[in-house]
N, C-alpha and C positions, 0 to 999 in steps of 0.2 A: 450352561457354563462352557461346554465343549464348543458351542457355536461361536460365541464372542471371543473365546480363547483362540480359535482357529482363524477368526477374522484378523486378530492382531498378528498372529503368526504369519499369515499371508501378506499382510500389509508391511511387515518388517522386511520382507524380501525386497520390496520396492524402495522402502525408506532407506535401507542400507546402501542402495545404489544412488542415493541422492535425491529421490523424489520427496517433495515436501509433504508432511502428514496432512496439511490442509487440502491438498489436491486429492489425496487418498480418500479423505472423509467426504469430499464432494462426490466422488465416484460411488462411495458407499450409499449416500442418500439417493442418488439416481437408481442404484441397484435395488434399494429397499422399495421404492415406489413400483418398480417393475415386478418385484417378487410378490407384492400385495396384489397386483393385477393378475398374475399367474394363479395366486391362491384363490381369488374370487372365481376364476375360470374353472378351477378344479373342484370347487365345493359341490358336494352331492347332497341333495335334500333328503331328510329322514322322514319318510312317510308323511302322514298328516299331523301337523303340529307336534312333532316329536313323540308320537305314540306308537311308532313302529317298533314293537317289542324286540323283534329279531335284530334290527339294526342297533338298538340300544344295548342288547346283550353283546353284540360284536364289539361295540365301543368299550364296554366294561371289561370284557375278556381281554382285549388288547392291552388295557392298562394293567390288569391284574397279573397277566402272564409275564410281565417284565419284572415282577417282584416276588411271586411265589410259584411253586411248581404247578405244572399244567392241570393235574387232576384237581388240586385244591382250587385253582383259579376258576375252572369250569364249574365247580360246586358253588363257589361264592358268587359267581356272576348272576345266577338266577335270583339269589337273595337280594343282591344290591339293586337290581332293576325293579324287583317287586317293592322294595323299601321306598325307592324314589317315586315310583308311580303311586304308592299308597299315600304319600304326603303331598303329592302334587294337587294344587287347587286351581280352578279356573280363574284366569285373569289376576293371578297373584304370583310373585316370585317364589321360587322353591327355597324353603328354609331347611337346610340340612340339620339344624339344631333339633328338629323334630325327630330325628333318628338317634335314639340312644344307643351308644356302643358300650356294651357291658362285657367285662372280662370274667372268665371263670376258669381257674387253673384245674382242669378236670378233663379226663379222657384225652381224645386226639384232636388234631387240627381239623380233621374231616367232619367232626361233630358240630362244627360251627353252624348256627342255624338262625333263621329269621323268625322272630316271635311277633305275631300280629297283636301286639299289646305292649305292656310295660313290664320290665324286670327290675326289681329294686334290690339293692345289696343289703337289706336288713329285714328282719322278720318281727313277729309278735313277741311281746315280753311277758307272757303269762303262760304257765304250763298247761292250763285247762282250756285255753282257746283252741278252736278247731284248726286243723292243719290243712284242710281242703274243703272248699265250698263250691257248689255249682249254682248257676242262675243267680248271680250276686248283684245286689244293689250297693253302689259305692258312694260313701260320703267323704268328700275331700274338704278338709277344713284347716283353718289357721287360728284355732281357739285353744286357750290354755285349759287343760283338764287336770291340773295339779294344784295343790294348796301352795299359795305363795305368801311369804311374809310381807307385812305392810312396809311401805317405803319410808315411813316416819317412825321414829322411836316412840313406842307407847308401852304402857304397863297396865296389866289387868289384875285386880285383886278379887279373890273369892274366899268365902268362909267355909264352904263345905264341898264334898265330892260332887254333890248334885249340881251345884253352881258351875263347877269346872266342866261337867259333862255338857251342860247347856252352852257354855262358851265354845267348847270343841265342836258341838253340832252346829252352832251358829257360823263358825268359821268354815265348816264343810258345806253348809247349805247351798252356797253359790255353785260350787263344783258339782254337788249331788244333783242340783236342779238341771245342770247342763247334761249330765249323764242320763237323767230321767227323760230329757227331751229326745236324746238319741234313741233310747230304748222305746219310747212312745212312737217315734217315726218308724223304727224297725217293725213294730207290731202292726202299724198302719199299712205298710207295704207288703209285709210277709204274712201277717196273720198267724195262723197255726200251721201253715204249709211248711213242712220240713224240707221240701225240695228247693226252697228259696233261701239264699244266704244274705248276710249283711256285713259289710266291711267298712271300718272307719280308718281313714288315713289322715293323720294330723301332723301339721308342720311343727307344732309346739309339743309340750310334754303331756303325758298321761300318767298320773301317779298310781301306786299299787292298788289303792282302794277303788279307783275308777276302773282300772283294768279288771279287777275282780268282779265289779258290777257288770261290766260288758261281757266277761267270760261266762257268767251265769246265764246270760241271755243268748249264748252261742254266737256272739259277735266277734269277728277278728278285729283287733285294734293295733294299728302301727303308729308309733310315735316318732317324733323328730325326723320326719321324711324330708328329703332334700327339696329345695325350692324348685329345681328344674324338673324333678319328678312330679311335683304338684301340678305344674303347668302342662306337662305331657299327659298326665292322667285324664284331665278334662278333655284334651284333644282326642285321646284314644277311646275313652269310655262315654263321653258326653257328660251332661250335668255341668255344674259350675262350683268352683271353690268358694266357700263361705268364710267370712271373717267374724261372723256373729251368728248366734243361734236365734236371734229375734225373728228372722224371716225364714226359718227352717221349714221346707216343704218338699213334697215329692219331686217337684220340678228341678230341685238342686242336685238330685241323685244321678249318678251315672250307672251304667250297667255293663257287666262282663259275664261271659258264659262260664268262666272257670277262674278261681283264685286258689292257689296252693303254695305251700312253703317247702323249700328244699334246704336241707342242712348239709354243708360240705365242710367237714372238720369243725372249726370254731365259727365259721361264717354261715349266715343264714341268707337265703335269697327268696324273695316273694315274687311269684309269677302272676300277672293279671292277663289272662288270655281270652280268646274267643270273643273279641269285641266286634261289634257290627260297624263296618266301614271306619276303621281307625284312621285318624289323621296324624297319628304318631305311632311309631313302631320301634322295636328293639332288635339290634343285631347282637346276638349272644355269641361271643367269641370264646371258643374252648381250645385248650392246648395243654400239653404236659409240663411246660415250663414257661418262665417269664419271657425268655428270648423269643419263643414261638408266638406268644400272645402279642408281643410288641411288633414283630414282623407282620403278622396278619392284620393288626390294627392299622399300621401305616398303609398297607396295601388297600384295606377297606376304605380308608379316608380318601385315598387317591381315586379309587374306583367310583365312589359316590360322586365325587366332583366331576369325573369324566362323564358319567351318565347325566348329571345335572346340566353340564355345559352343552351336551349334545341336544338335550330337550330345549334349552333356552336359545341355542343357535339355530335349531331346526336344520342343521347341516353338519356334515362330517367331511374329512379329507382322507383320501387313500393313504394308508400307512406303508410300512416296509421300505422307507426311503424314496417312495415314488415322487412325492412333491419336490424333494431336494434335488433329485436328478433332473426332473423336468424344468425346475426353476433355473438350475445351473446351465442347462443347454439353451434356455431362452435368453439368459443373460449373456451368454457367449455370442448369440446372434445380435442382441441389442447393443453390444459393445461397438459394433460397426457403425451404429447410428450416432454414437456419442463423439463430440468433437473434442480435440485436445487430449491432454494427459489424464483427464478424469477417467478415460476408458480403462486405464490401468487399475483404478480403484474398483471398477465394475468387474474386471477380470479376477481381481483378488477375492471379491465377494462370491463370484461364481465358483471358484476353487474351494473357498471355505465351506460352502454349503454341502459339499460332498463328504464332509467329516461324518455326517449322520449315517449314511449307508456304509462308510468305512468302519465305523465303530460297531455297527450291527454285524458286519461280516467278521470282524475280529472276535467279537463275543461268541459267535457261532463256530469259531475255529476255521474260518474260510480265509482265502487270500483276498485282502482288501482291493488290490488293483484289478484282479480278475473279476471281482464282483462289480466294480464300477464300470469296467469295459463291457461286461455282459448287459448291464442295465442301459448303458448308452446305445449299444448295438440294437437292443430290443426297441428302444425309443425311436431310433433311426429307421427301423424296419416297419414302423407304423403302429406299434402297440400304443394304446392311448395313455396309460399311466402304469408302466411296469414297476413292480416292487421286487425286493429281494426275498427269495425263498431260502430261509436259513437252513433247511434240511438238505436241499440239493445244490444250493449255490446258484441256481438258475433264476430267471425272471418269472414272475407270476402276476396275476391280476389281484391286487389287494382287496378290491371290493368283493369279488367272487369268493375270496378266501376269508372274508370277514375281518380283515386287519384294517382298522379305521382309527384315525386320530381326530382330536378336537379342532374345530376350525378356529375358535378364539384363542386357543393355546398357541397354535402355529402363528397366528397373527401377532400375538403378544411377543412371541419369541423373536420374530423378525424385527419388531419395533425396539424391544429392549436390547437385543444383541447389537443392533446398529448404534444405538445411543451410547451404550457402555463402551464399545470398541472405539467409537469416534472420540468420546471424552478422554479415554486413556491415551490415545495417540496424541491428542492436542495438549493434554496436561504434560506429557513427556517432553513435548517441544518447549513448553513454557518453563519447565524445570531446567532444561538445558540452557535456555536463554538467561534464566536467573543465575545459574552457576557461572556462565561466561562473564556476566556483568560484575559478579563478585570478584572474579579473578582480575578483571581490568581495574 
């Protein structure tokens, strides 16, 4: 926003002196192409196929430190990079939906952690079910385990209590058979080994009688699980979700080293941890209040995308205003090659780019003009890509300091800022023409 806003501000200086907006936008388009050329020259490759962990941490840290305090940013960085690398698959685009972001209003922001598994915001619904199991087999299913009324209106007549009991047992027989299938599978994989556990996570309901049957066998049963959790569970633990118990077998089961339940006030949380090579993980965000949770959640979302972009681009750009200062100086030189009044648009673009290092300096309590002059002098003195050190106000090497920006974000910023500023300038001219014709 500050970039295209500054483009319009700089263009207004020339438009107010009589330069036509169309000429300015021509200069903007020439400057945009030159900027993209400079951007490609400044891109630095990130290790081999985006797996250089240190560089990815630098990218994530740069993003996070602009939103949360440094100590928390450094703590979150490791978790973000580990999360993205965990869900990364060969020859497939990175799907950030595989990273579940779970909030827990509990403890402090520094207790935010990466769980290599899934955390669900609900627990078992039976008091006798175990609260903690190790070496667990997981059955994820979308099968109703509760008695449902018929969809058609029907009446049943019985003469005695025995007939009524038969009717009730007949109605229950379908559900009871399903429960027995689960119990039989549990006995098949666990046997009499008490060190093994069995967990059923169902997207549909489980009625009290079914819960009671499962609890007697030491099975944890979770009902009404969210669909997104069902998809992530199979990615994290293996196995496959079943919609019917007709083909129920050991191959459909996933595995987790630890499943336990945590109660926080009136809320229950179920943790599925110690999964082997999970392709889906959970970032558990903790904080003392809603504001803190929201702030960390926004920072985490931006950080995840920054790391993802770095891996997909396999390139980064020096941060700290280094690109903007370099591009501004290159545009000033390029202006001499442009014929006609379009060079004024190129100059306006060059001046507008400096808003980024100026804002950085202002936010750090430094003098913006001194900061710009320092960076330009450093560039003239032969430094390759000087960035602004916000602590001292002097120039520094952003790559050595680990201050890195995303290549595709910068590229998109150049494209979008130019298009938005050009459209607004030309629309303004059309509005003026329309008003003058109305007056006539």
